[in-house]
C-alpha positions in Angstrom: -0.1 0.1 -0.2 1.4 3.6 -0.9 3.0 6.1 2.1 0.6 8.3 0.3 -2.4 6.4 1.7 -1.2 5.4 5.0 -0.2 9.7 5.3 -4.0 10.3 4.3 -5.6 8.0 7.0 -3.3 9.5 9.5 -4.7 13.0 8.6 -8.1 11.8 8.3 -8.0 10.8 11.9 -7.2 14.6 12.6 -10.5 15.7 10.8 -9.0 16.4 7.3 -11.0 14.2 5.0 -8.3 13.7 2.0 -9.3 10.1 1.1 -9.8 10.1 -2.8 -11.6 7.6 -4.3 -11.8 6.5 -8.3 -15.1 6.0 -9.3 -15.7 3.8 -12.4 -19.2 3.4 -14.2 -20.3 3.6 -17.5 -24.1 4.3 -16.5 -24.5 7.9 -15.8 -27.3 7.6 -13.6 -25.5 5.3 -11.6 -22.5 6.9 -11.4 -23.8 10.2 -10.8 -26.0 8.8 -7.6 -22.9 6.9 -6.5 -20.7 9.7 -6.8 -23.4 11.9 -4.8 -23.6 9.5 -2.1 -20.0 9.3 -1.5 -19.7 12.7 -1.3 -22.6 12.8 0.9 -20.0 10.8 3.1 -17.2 13.4 2.7 -15.3 11.1 0.0 -13.0 13.6 -2.6 -14.7 11.5 -5.3 -13.1 11.6 -9.0 -15.3 9.9 -12.3 -14.5 7.9 -14.7 -16.5 6.2 -17.5 -14.5 3.7 -19.4 -11.7 1.4 -18.7 -8.8 3.6 -20.8 -10.0 6.7 -18.5 -10.2 4.8 -15.6 -6.6 4.1 -15.7 -5.4 7.9 -16.7 -7.3 8.8 -13.7 -5.6 6.2 -11.5 -2.1 7.3 -12.9 -2.9 11.2 -12.7 -5.1 11.5 -9.4 -3.4 8.6 -7.2 -6.9 7.1 -5.5 -6.4 5.7 -2.5 -9.4 3.0 -3.3 -10.8 2.2 -6.6 -14.4 1.7 -7.1 -15.3 -0.3 -10.3 -17.8 -1.8 -12.7 -16.8 -5.0 -14.6 -18.7 -3.8 -17.8 -17.1 -1.1 -18.8 -16.8 -0.1 -22.4 -12.8 -0.9 -24.0 -11.1 -2.2 -21.6 -13.3 -3.4 -19.1 -12.6 -3.8 -15.6 -11.2 -7.0 -15.5 -8.5 -5.2 -17.6 -8.3 -2.4 -15.3 -7.8 -4.5 -12.3 -4.5 -6.3 -14.1 -3.3 -3.3 -15.5 -3.3 -1.3 -11.4 -2.1 -4.7 -10.0 0.7 -4.7 -12.4 2.3 -1.7 -10.8 0.5 -1.0 -7.3 -1.5 -2.4 -4.7 -4.1 0.8 -4.5 -7.1 -1.1 -3.2 -10.1 -2.0 -5.6 -13.7 -2.6 -4.6 -15.8 -4.3 -7.4 -19.2 -3.3 -7.9 -21.1 -5.1 -10.4 -24.4 -6.4 -11.9 -22.7 -9.2 -13.1 -24.2 -12.4 -11.4 -21.7 -15.3 -12.8 -20.1 -16.5 -9.8 -17.0 -17.2 -12.2 -16.6 -13.4 -12.9 -16.7 -12.3 -9.3 -14.2 -15.1 -9.1 -12.0 -14.1 -11.8 -11.9 -10.6 -10.2 -10.6 -11.6 -7.0 -7.6 -13.8 -8.9 -6.6 -10.8 -10.7 -6.4 -9.2 -7.2 -10.0 -7.0 -6.2 -10.1 -6.6 -2.4 -13.8 -7.2 -1.8 -16.7 -7.4 -3.9 -20.6 -5.6 -3.6 -23.1 -6.5 -6.1 -25.5 -4.3 -8.1 -28.1 -2.6 -7.3 -26.4 -2.0 -3.9 -27.7 -1.0 -0.6 -25.6 2.5 -0.4 -24.9 1.9 3.6 -23.3 -1.7 2.6 -21.2 0.1 0.1 -19.7 2.9 2.3 -19.4 0.2 5.1 -17.4 -1.8 2.9 -15.5 1.0 1.8 -15.0 2.3 5.4 -13.9 -1.3 5.9 -11.0 -1.3 4.1 -9.8 2.3 5.1 -10.1 0.7 8.9 -8.0 -2.2 8.0 -5.3 0.1 6.7 -5.8 2.8 10.0 -5.5 -0.3 12.5 -2.2 -1.7 10.7 -0.8 2.2 11.0 -1.8 2.6 14.8 -0.7 -1.0 15.7 2.8 -1.0 14.1 2.9 -4.6 13.6 6.6 -5.6 13.1 8.4 -6.9 10.0 8.6 -10.7 9.4 11.8 -12.5 8.1 12.2 -16.2 7.5 13.8 -18.7 5.1 14.8 -15.5 2.6 10.9 -14.5 2.9 10.3 -11.1 4.2 7.1 -9.3 5.0 7.3 -5.6 5.7 3.6 -4.2 6.9 4.3 -0.7 7.1 5.3 -0.8 3.2 2.9 -3.7 2.3 6.2 -5.4 0.6 7.0 -9.2 0.5 10.4 -10.2 -0.8 11.2 -13.8 -1.5 14.9 -14.1 -2.5 15.4 -10.7 -2.7 12.7 -10.5 -5.5 9.8 -8.6 -4.7 6.2 -10.3 -4.8 3.5 -8.1 -5.4 0.3 -8.5 -3.0 -2.8 -7.0 -2.6 -3.5 -5.7 0.9 -6.3 -8.2 1.5 -3.6 -11.0 0.3 -0.8 -9.4 2.5 -3.0 -9.4 5.5 -3.7 -13.6 4.9 -0.1 -13.9 4.6 0.9 -12.1 7.5 -1.3 -14.0 9.9 -0.2 -17.5 8.7 3.6 -16.6 8.5 3.2 -15.2 11.9 1.3 -18.4 12.9 3.7 -20.7 10.7 3.9 -24.3 11.7 0.4 -23.4 13.7 -3.5 -24.0 12.1 -5.2 -20.9 11.5 -9.1 -21.0 11.7 -11.0 -19.3 9.0 -13.0 -17.3 11.6 -9.2 -15.3 13.0 -8.9 -15.1 9.2 -11.9 -13.2 8.2 -11.5 -11.1 11.7 -8.1 -10.3 10.9 -8.5 -9.5 7.0 -11.5 -8.1 6.5 -12.7 -7.2 10.2 -16.4 -7.4 11.9 -18.1 -7.5 8.8 -16.5 -11.0 8.2 -16.3 -12.2 4.6 -17.3 -14.9 2.0 -15.7 -18.6 2.2 -14.7 -18.2 -1.7 -13.3 -14.9 -1.4 -10.6 -16.3 1.0 -10.1 -19.4 -0.9 -9.7 -17.3 -4.0 -7.2 -15.4 -2.1 -4.9 -18.2 -1.3 -5.0 -20.0 -4.2 -3.7 -16.4 -5.6 -0.9 -16.1 -2.6 0.3 -19.8 -3.7 0.8 -19.0 -7.4 2.5 -15.7 -6.5 4.9 -17.2 -4.1 6.3 -19.6 -7.0 9.1 -17.5 -7.7 11.4 -19.4 -10.0 9.3 -22.4 -9.3 10.1 -22.7 -5.7 8.1 -21.4 -2.5 9.1 -20.7 0.6 6.5 -23.4 2.1 3.1 -24.6 1.8 0.0 -22.8 2.3 -2.5 -26.0 3.0 -6.5 -26.0 4.1 -7.7 -28.1 7.1 -10.9 -29.1 6.0 -13.9 -27.4 8.4 -11.2 -25.6 10.5 -8.7 -22.9 8.3 -5.3 -23.0 7.2 -1.6 -23.4 7.9 1.6 -22.3 6.9 4.5 -25.0 6.5 8.0 -23.6 5.7 9.6 -25.4 3.2 12.4 -26.6 5.7 10.0 -27.2 8.6 10.4 -31.5 9.0 7.0 -32.5 7.7 4.4 -33.9 10.3 3.3 -37.8 10.4 1.2 -37.8 7.3 1.1 -34.1 6.6 2.7 -35.2 3.4 0.3 -36.2 1.9 -2.1 -33.6 3.1 -0.1 -31.1 1.5 -0.1 -33.0 -1.8 -3.8 -33.6 -1.4 -4.7 -29.6 -0.9 -2.2 -28.4 -3.7 -3.7 -31.0 -5.8 -7.2 -29.4 -5.8 -5.8 -25.5 -5.5 -7.5 -24.8 -8.9 -11.1 -26.0 -7.7 -10.6 -24.3 -4.2 -12.6 -21.4 -5.2 -15.7 -23.4 -5.9 -15.4 -25.8 -3.1 -16.3 -26.0 0.5 -13.5 -25.2 3.0 
């Protein structure tokens, strides 16, 4: 996450409303109404009506959060997510009328932080936006320490991850999931604890968690070798086992089985 966003959070705590949202929506009526609601909530709103304009505004205005529709003319929302994630970890909240679960999962796999369907209740929308901002603020206030194990380093101040001196680009949501798993390496982290730590009191969808876990596994495989394995424990949660950690009895089969089903995880039960 950018230092600009962290500084904005600090300023907001002192009563200066400086949180900037890039609203990307091709429907004029929906865009106007959503912008009105957000401005009423004292957010600074910049607008875009298509993917190309969204990317231009993102580069020039440097928003603290992107509120993004998927069905855009020209470069669609998926391309916008992909292009943003190729450069930075700006928080992205998808707001779309698409009902296909695969579209939602694709958005999560590309790196969106949260999702709200259209038509949406504006109180829910603003609550989700504030939840993303609160998570960043909580991270700043708690001052979580950097973590380094076996060549893997996580810096919560800058939301940076390096593995064998190579930068691994993660979304803020992916970073928090990995941070909790790494700081509890070798121990099972219940899914309920992940929901609370990552998404706050609002909770989260189990499919979203599985999708983020699957994405993390792929991103950590730098040069075909990962620092460890993230394994699911059915009906319980997840565990990170360091590559250097001796396998517990029967764990090799469990890790192999969970990794084998990783591509299908997003559509299966925990």
